[in-house]
Structures are given as structure tokens and as C-alpha cells.
C-alpha positions in Angstrom: -16.7 5.2 12.6 -14.2 5.0 15.4 -10.7 6.3 15.3 -7.4 4.5 15.7 -5.6 4.4 19.0 -2.2 3.3 19.8 -0.4 2.1 23.0 3.0 1.0 24.0 3.6 -2.4 25.7 6.6 -4.6 26.5 7.0 -8.2 25.9 7.2 -10.4 29.0 9.9 -12.7 27.6 13.2 -11.5 29.1 15.2 -12.9 26.1 13.3 -10.8 23.6 12.2 -7.9 25.8 11.8 -4.8 23.7 9.4 -1.9 23.4 6.6 -2.6 20.9 3.9 -0.2 19.8 0.4 -1.6 19.1 -2.1 0.2 16.8 -5.7 -0.9 17.6 -8.8 0.1 15.6 -12.2 -1.2 14.6 -12.7 -2.4 11.1 -15.6 -0.3 9.7 -17.0 -3.2 7.6 -17.0 -5.9 10.2 -16.8 -3.8 13.4 -14.2 -6.2 14.7 -11.2 -5.1 16.6 -8.0 -5.1 14.6 -4.4 -4.5 15.6 -0.8 -4.3 14.2 2.4 -4.1 16.2 5.5 -2.2 15.4 9.1 -2.0 16.7 9.2 1.7 15.6 6.8 4.0 17.4 7.0 6.6 14.5 5.8 3.9 12.1 2.9 3.1 14.4 2.0 6.8 14.6 2.1 7.1 10.8 -0.2 4.0 10.6 -2.7 5.7 12.9 -2.7 8.8 10.7 -3.2 6.8 7.6 -6.0 4.8 9.1 -7.8 7.9 10.4 -7.4 9.6 7.0 -8.9 6.5 5.2 -11.9 5.7 7.4 -10.2 2.9 9.3 -9.9 0.8 6.1 -6.5 -1.0 6.4 -6.5 -1.8 2.6 -6.8 1.9 1.7 -4.2 2.9 4.3 -1.8 0.3 2.8 -2.4 1.6 -0.7 -1.6 5.2 0.4 1.5 4.0 2.2 2.8 2.2 -0.9 2.0 5.1 -3.2 4.0 7.5 -1.0 7.0 5.1 -1.1 7.0 4.8 -4.9 10.3 5.6 -6.5 10.6 8.2 -9.3 10.8 11.9 -9.7 9.2 14.2 -7.2 6.4 16.6 -8.4 8.6 19.6 -7.8 11.2 18.2 -10.2 8.7 17.4 -12.9 7.0 20.8 -12.7 10.4 22.6 -12.8 11.4 20.5 -15.8 8.1 21.3 -17.5 8.4 25.0 -16.9 12.0 24.9 -18.3 10.8 23.2 -21.5 8.0 25.6 -22.2 8.3 27.2 -25.6 7.3 30.8 -26.5 7.5 32.2 -23.0 9.9 34.9 -21.8 12.2 34.7 -18.8 9.9 36.8 -16.7 6.9 34.5 -17.4 9.0 31.4 -16.6 10.2 33.0 -13.4 6.6 33.8 -12.4 5.6 30.2 -13.1 8.4 28.9 -10.9 7.4 31.2 -8.1 3.8 30.1 -8.3 4.9 26.4 -8.3 7.1 27.0 -5.3 4.3 28.8 -3.4 1.3 26.6 -4.4 2.6 23.2 -5.3 5.8 22.7 -3.5 4.5 23.0 0.1 1.6 20.6 -0.5 2.7 17.8 -2.8 6.1 18.9 -4.1 8.1 16.2 -2.4 5.8 13.4 -3.2 6.7 11.1 -6.1 4.6 11.7 -9.3 3.7 8.0 -9.3 1.9 8.5 -5.9 -0.8 10.7 -7.6 -3.6 9.0 -9.4 -6.5 10.3 -11.5 
């Protein structure tokens, strides 16, 4: 499977001249060249990363993008609330759980919405 590439090009029309970024890749199912264009170069770069992480399948990349934009509480917030509601644990144990969550969950998925995670 190929990887995505991106390039910057300008429109020829002087009235609408603006910088646009094109993301070009090959669909793994059909082997046809596909492309999307963006006004924001950062959005194009994110699309490249999503396509590369999902085997060049646009539908999977879109699903991941939607999931990460889901509203709702972040994983860090839910874990912290859960630790706070634990019964029959002392303050030292609770503090230890919070430290472990901070060190092992927070840096990886802590800022992601809970709804973005599926079974």
C-alpha cells in the first residue's frame, strides 16, 4: 500500500487566487488516485496522518476524525471522577491511583473524548 502525499498549489483565477493544499493518495481497494483539497495546510497534514494510520482508507480516516471531534467529557476527567468516587480506599491509595492515571493514561488518551473510544 502506498502512502499519502501532499502538495501546495495556487489557483490560476486571479479573482479567487489563494493557497490551497492538495492531499493525493491511492485507494487501496481500487488502486485509483484520489485527492482532497484544503484551504488550511494543517488540516491537510492531519488528513495525511489519518490516511497513513488507516491504510489509505478514506472512510476509516473520516471515522477517526469524527470520533476525535466528538463532544463530551475527556478521558482524564472521567478517570479522575471515578477515582474520586471509589469507596473503601484511603487517601494514599486514591493519590496513588491519580498519579498512575496522570503518568499512564493522561499522556496517551487523556485529552480525547470518552466517546471517541470504542470497544
